[in-house]
C-alpha positions as CSV (number, residue, x, y, z in Angstrom):
1,M,0.2,-0.1,0.1
2,A,1.5,3.5,-0.9
3,E,1.8,6.1,1.9
4,K,1.6,9.8,1.5
5,I,3.8,12.7,2.5
6,S,2.9,16.1,2.6
7,V,5.5,19.2,2.1
8,Y,4.8,22.3,2.5
9,V,7.2,25.1,0.4
10,D,7.2,28.3,-0.3
11,E,5.4,28.7,-3.8
12,N,8.4,30.0,-5.9
13,L,10.1,26.7,-4.8
14,H,6.5,25.1,-5.6
15,R,6.2,27.0,-9.4
16,T,10.1,25.9,-10.2
17,L,9.4,22.3,-8.9
18,K,6.0,22.2,-11.2
19,A,7.7,23.8,-14.2
20,T,10.6,21.3,-13.9
21,A,8.4,18.3,-13.7
22,V,6.4,19.5,-16.7
23,Q,9.5,20.0,-18.3
24,Q,10.5,16.3,-17.9
25,G,7.1,15.1,-18.9
26,K,6.2,14.2,-15.5
27,S,3.5,14.8,-12.5
28,L,4.9,16.9,-9.6
29,S,4.5,13.6,-7.5
30,Q,6.6,11.5,-9.7
31,F,9.1,13.8,-10.3
32,M,9.3,14.7,-6.4
33,V,9.2,10.3,-6.1
34,D,12.3,10.3,-8.7
35,A,14.2,12.9,-6.7
36,A,14.0,11.5,-3.7
37,V,15.2,7.8,-5.2
38,R,17.9,9.5,-6.5
39,A,19.2,11.2,-3.4
40,L,18.7,7.7,-1.5
41,H,20.9,6.1,-3.6
42,A,23.6,8.8,-4.2
43,P,26.6,8.5,-2.4
44,D,27.3,11.0,0.5
45,R,30.1,13.5,0.6
46,K,32.5,11.4,3.0
47,V,32.2,8.7,0.0
48,L,32.7,11.2,-2.7
49,A,35.8,12.3,-0.9
50,A,37.5,9.3,0.0
51,E,36.9,8.4,-3.7
52,M,38.9,12.3,-4.8
53,D,41.6,10.8,-2.4
54,T,42.2,7.7,-4.1
55,V,42.1,9.9,-7.4
56,R,44.9,11.8,-5.9
57,E,47.0,9.4,-4.4
58,K,47.3,7.9,-8.0
59,Q,48.6,11.2,-9.6
60,E,51.6,11.5,-10.5
61,E,52.4,15.4,-11.1
62,Y,51.7,17.7,-8.2
63,L,49.8,21.1,-9.1
64,S,49.4,23.5,-6.6
65,K,46.1,25.3,-5.5
66,E,47.1,28.5,-7.8
67,E,47.7,26.4,-10.5
68,L,44.7,24.6,-10.4
69,H,42.9,28.0,-9.9
70,K,44.6,29.7,-12.9
71,M,43.5,26.5,-15.1
72,R,40.3,26.8,-14.1
73,E,40.2,30.9,-14.7
74,D,41.6,30.0,-18.5
75,G,39.2,27.5,-18.9
76,R,41.3,24.6,-19.6
77,R,40.6,21.0,-17.9
78,Y,43.5,19.1,-16.7
């Protein structure tokens, strides 16, 4: 049996959510259920941070924070 969840949001957020749902061809209810399921299955920040640490450990070249900021400003990807 399905359960009902009610959430009160301000008018602007409701309008934005509803418009986004319509753009995706979904009802607002289905859009919110899909968003909730994605959020439940998304890795949390600690998991993502651990994955990034693993990637960093495998890097052979070190780039300073300043170099990374400069590359971002230049629009290049490393």
